[in-house]
Each structure stands twice: as C-alpha cells, then as structure tokens.
C-alpha positions in Angstrom: 138.9 134.9 73.8 136.9 136.8 71.2 134.0 139.1 72.2 130.7 137.9 71.5 128.3 140.5 70.1 124.6 140.3 69.2 122.9 141.2 66.0 119.3 142.5 65.6 119.1 143.2 69.3 119.5 139.6 70.4 121.0 138.5 73.5 124.3 136.5 73.9 123.6 132.9 74.5 123.4 132.0 78.2 122.6 135.6 79.2 119.2 136.5 80.6 116.8 137.9 78.3 114.9 141.0 79.6 111.9 140.5 77.6 111.3 136.8 78.8 112.0 138.0 82.4 109.6 140.9 82.1 106.8 138.7 80.7 107.3 136.0 83.3 107.4 138.5 86.2 104.1 140.1 84.9 102.3 136.8 84.7 103.6 135.8 88.2 102.3 139.1 89.7 98.9 138.5 88.0 98.8 135.0 89.6 99.7 136.3 92.9 96.9 138.7 92.8 94.5 136.0 91.7 93.7 137.5 88.4 95.6 134.9 86.3 93.4 131.7 86.4 95.1 129.7 83.9 98.0 129.6 81.5 99.9 127.4 79.0 103.5 127.7 77.9 106.0 126.5 75.4 109.6 127.1 76.4 113.0 126.6 74.8 116.2 125.9 76.9 119.7 127.0 76.0 120.6 123.4 75.3 117.6 123.2 72.8 115.4 121.1 75.0 111.7 122.2 74.9 109.2 122.4 77.6 105.4 122.6 77.4 102.5 122.5 79.9 99.5 124.2 81.3 97.8 124.7 84.6 94.7 126.3 85.6 91.6 126.3 88.1 88.5 124.5 87.4 86.6 125.7 84.5 89.6 127.1 82.4 90.1 124.1 80.2 87.9 125.4 77.3 89.1 129.0 77.4 92.5 127.9 77.7 92.3 125.7 74.6 90.7 128.8 72.7 93.8 130.8 73.8 96.2 128.1 72.7 94.5 128.2 69.2 94.7 131.8 69.0 98.5 132.0 69.9 99.2 129.4 67.3 97.3 131.5 64.7 99.2 134.6 65.8 102.6 132.8 65.9 102.2 131.5 62.5 101.2 134.8 61.1 104.3 136.3 62.6 106.4 133.7 61.1 104.9 134.3 57.8 105.3 138.1 57.9 108.8 137.7 59.2 108.1 139.4 62.6 
C-alpha cells in the first residue's frame, strides 16, 4: 500500500484535524463557563455531507444573524484572496 502524504499542511483524509479540534474545544470551554451564549455552524463530513445549525439562549437571535453575515463576508473575502 502506498504512503499517503499531505500537501500545503493538510491532513490525511480520515485523520483528525488539530485546528478543528482546537476550535471546538475552545468553544466548548467557553460554553461550559457560560460565556458562549449562542453559536452557528457549518460542517463538512468526510463523506461530503454537510451539517448546519445554530443554538442560543433567548435574545441571541439578532446578534447571531449579524455574526453569520459577518462570517459570510469574511469567508467570501478569503476565497477571493486565495487564503
């Protein structure tokens, strides 16, 4: 069987991604402290399926919508700039 190597610092498909784990653990710690009151997510699974969702306490609907709009703008800019 051939060795699989990554390019551009990527991970081997099916292996955990340290950056994803770090981000999720940071958010989970904030939620457990009570400082994270709402969040939205978009996730891609290994098989290509997508998952989206949101959760939050009362009063986070409008701020969360604003955050989603900001994320969309930031992500679009990153795609255009090739980041």
